[in-house]
N, C-alpha and C positions, 0 to 999 in steps of 0.2 A: 636296741640301745647299744651304741658302740662300746666296746670294752675299754676300760681305763687302766693303763699300766702304771700303777702307783710306784712300782719298784724302778721305773725308768726315769724318774724325775732327776734332772741334772742339778746338782747343788753347786752354785757359784762359789760358796765358801771354800769348798775343796779345791777348786781351781785357783782361788786366791792363795791358798796355803802352798800349793805347788809352785806358783809364780814367785812366792816369797823366798823359797829355797834357791830358786834359780838366781834371783837378785843377789842373795848373799854370796853365792859362788862367784858371780860376776864381779862384785865389789871387792872380794878378797884377792882376785887375780889382776885387778886393774892397777896400772902404774900410777894413775892420778885419780883417786877416788873422789876428789872434789870437783872434777871437771864435769860439765853437763853438755851434751850435744845440743845444737840448735833445734833439731827435730828428733824427738824421741819416738822410735817405732816399736817400743815394747808394748805389751798388752796394757789396756787401760787400768785393769786391776793392779798390775805391777807398778804403774806410774803412781797410782794412789798410795801404794805402800811406800814408795820412795819418798814421797813428799811428807807422808805422815810419820815416817820413821820406822814403823813396824807393821801393824795390821790395819786394814781398811776400816774406816768407821761405818761403812755401809752395813746394815743389819742382816747379813746373809743367813745366819742361823734362824732368825725369826721368819724370814721369807720361806725357807725350807720347811719349817714347821707348819706354816699356814698352807703351803701347797699340799702337804701330806693330809692335813685335816680336811681341806676342801675336797680332795679326791676321795677320801673315805666317805665323806658326807654324800658326795655325788653317787657313789656306788650304793650306799644304803637306800637313798631316796629312789634311785633307779630300780633297785630290786623290789622295793615296796610297790612301785607303780606296775612293774611287770607281773607281780603276783596277783595284784588286785584287778588287772585288766580283764581277764576272762569274765569275772562277775559283773564288771561294768558293761561289757558287751551284752551279757544276758539281760541286763536291765534296760538298756537304751538302744540296742541295735535295731535296725529296721530292714525288713526284707522287701525289696522292690519287685513285686510280682508283675510280669509283663501283661497279665490279663486282669488282675484284681487290684492293682495299685499297691501303695505302700502299706505294709502290715508290720507293726512293731512286735517285738518280743517282750514277754513278761515273765517274772518269777511267780509261779503258781504253786500254792500249797495243795497237795492232793489229800482230800478227806472224803469219806463215804457220804454220798448224797442220797438219802432215803427216798427223795422224790422220784428218782429214777429206778432205784432198787425195787420199790414197792408198787410200781405201776406197769401196766401192760401197753406197749406201743400199739397204735391202731392204724389200720389201712396201710400196710406195706405190700399186701397182695389183694387189696380191696376186700379184706375180710370184714365181717360185720362185728366180730368180737373185739374186745379191747376197751380201754378207758376213753370215754368220749373226749375228755379234756386232759389227756395225758401230756405231761411236760415234754415228752419226747417230740411232740409236734413243734415245740418252740425251738428245737435245735435242728429241725429238718424242714426247711422251706420247700425244697425240691431236690431231686437228684440231678437236675439238668439246668444248664444256663445257656443264654443266647450271647454269642460273641461275634465281633466284627473285626476283620483285618484292619490294621492301622499302619501308617507309614513306618517301614522298617520292621514290622511284625506281621508277616503273612500267615494266614490261617487257611488250611485246606484239610479236607477229610471229614468235616462235620456235615450234618444234615442241613441242607439249605432251607431256610424258613420261608423263602419266596415260593417254595414248592410245598413244604409241610406245615407252614405256619397258618394260623387262622386268618381268614380274610378280614375279620373284624379288627385285627391288630395292624399297626403300621410297623413294617420291618425295614430297616436300612438295607440298601443293596449289599448283598454278600453276607448277611447275617446268618450264622450257623448254630445248630444245636449241638452241645457237647455235655457229656457227663463229667462230674468231678470225682476224683478218688475219695476225697473226704466224705462226700454225701453217699458214695457207694459203700463206704465202710459203715456209716451210720445205718444205712438201709439194711445191710447184712446183719448188723448187730440187733436191730429192731426185729428182723425176721427170726433170729435165733431166740430172742427173749420172748417173742410172741409164741413161738413153738413150745418153749419151756412152760409157759402158763397153760397152754392147752394140755400138755402132758400131765401137769399137776392136777388138772381138773378131770383127768381120766379119759380125755378125748384122744382120738387118733389123728395123725397128720395126713393130709391129703397128699396125693402123688407129687403135685407141683412143689409143695413146701418141703417135703422130705427129700426130694431130689435136689433142692436148692441148697440145703444145709452143707453138704460136702464142699460145694463151691465156695460158700462163705468162709468155712474153716480154712481152706487153702488160701483164700484171698487175705484173710487175717494173718496167716503165717508169713506171707510175703510182705505184707504191710509192716508188720512188727520188725522183720529183719531189715527192711529198707530204712526205717526210722532209727532203729538201733539205739534207743535211749539207754545210756549207761549211768544214769543217776544212781547213786549208792543208797541202799536201803538197809538200815540196821536191824538186827534181830530183835524180836519182841522181848525176849528174856535171855540175857547172856549167861545166866547162872543155871539154866536147866536144859537138858538134852531131850529131844533134838531141838536145835534152834530153828525158828521159822520167822517169817516176816509177813505182815499184813499189807505192806506197801503204802499204808496211809501215814500222814504226818511228814512227808518228804516234799521238798521244793523242787520243781522241775522247770526247765526253760521251755516256754510254750509260746506259740503265736497268740497274740491278743485275740481272744475269742469274739468279743463284741465287734471288732473291726472285720474279722473274717466273716462273721454271720451277716453283717450289713452288706459287705461286698457281694456275697452270694445272693442275698435278697434283691439287690439292685439289678441282678442279671438273671434271676431264676425264671424258668418257664415250666409250664405244666401241661399234661395231656388232657385234652377236653374234646370229646366227640371226634376222635381220630385226627385232631389237629393240635398244634402247640399254641398255647396262649401264655401271656405274661403272668407271672406269679401274683397272687392276691392272698393276703394273710388269711389263715384259717383253713387252707386247703392243702392236703398232703398229696405227694406224687403217687 
């Protein structure tokens, strides 16, 4: 919003007063004060004063006051719009992802969800333990998606499904298999949580699982630093030391999860018998 210089408003009334003094001086030195030239080149405001006798009847003071009030109101309204703009963007902005379409942002209140806290994710390494109908399956259709190059959006580096895809599926020419960071994160989180439940039950972790945990921790570290969510979290009790925070009860700016999940499901693929097949509900990668 361009800055408005309230102090630079030109007040015509002051110009008229100056012209009035000039007219008085001219009239006092004139030999014939009653004579009028055929063409008066003096300022318009001066001529008005000559004909009116003293001061112009045009309401300059009122105009000056209105200009000042208008500019002040403009500044106040502009400042209010500027302050509220970031929150409006959080509520209504849309991210146009080149591969997954338009994904809006939402204000999301974070609260603990015991459906995830109290359940054990199943089949992240084809393990047989875990809750058969864990809600974790609802947020993890697959770690992989099938994508195809489009005009202006070239794709290279993925696994060609013409080579690795199931012959029972129809694949568009050039379709490739790619993992997504989001599903990789959920995969790692599920792996850690499943390991936690095994340790709670007094079981030991196999070599594959225990070796994967350091990778997941480092992957999380870089993911958190990349997103760098700076949402403020108040202390739980401001009157007692040491202050701490649960992180719950705060609103965050998030991509709309339903839109994200549907975009992933529409493109998800799964491993089946050494080949990639299209996603079908109820199967975990």
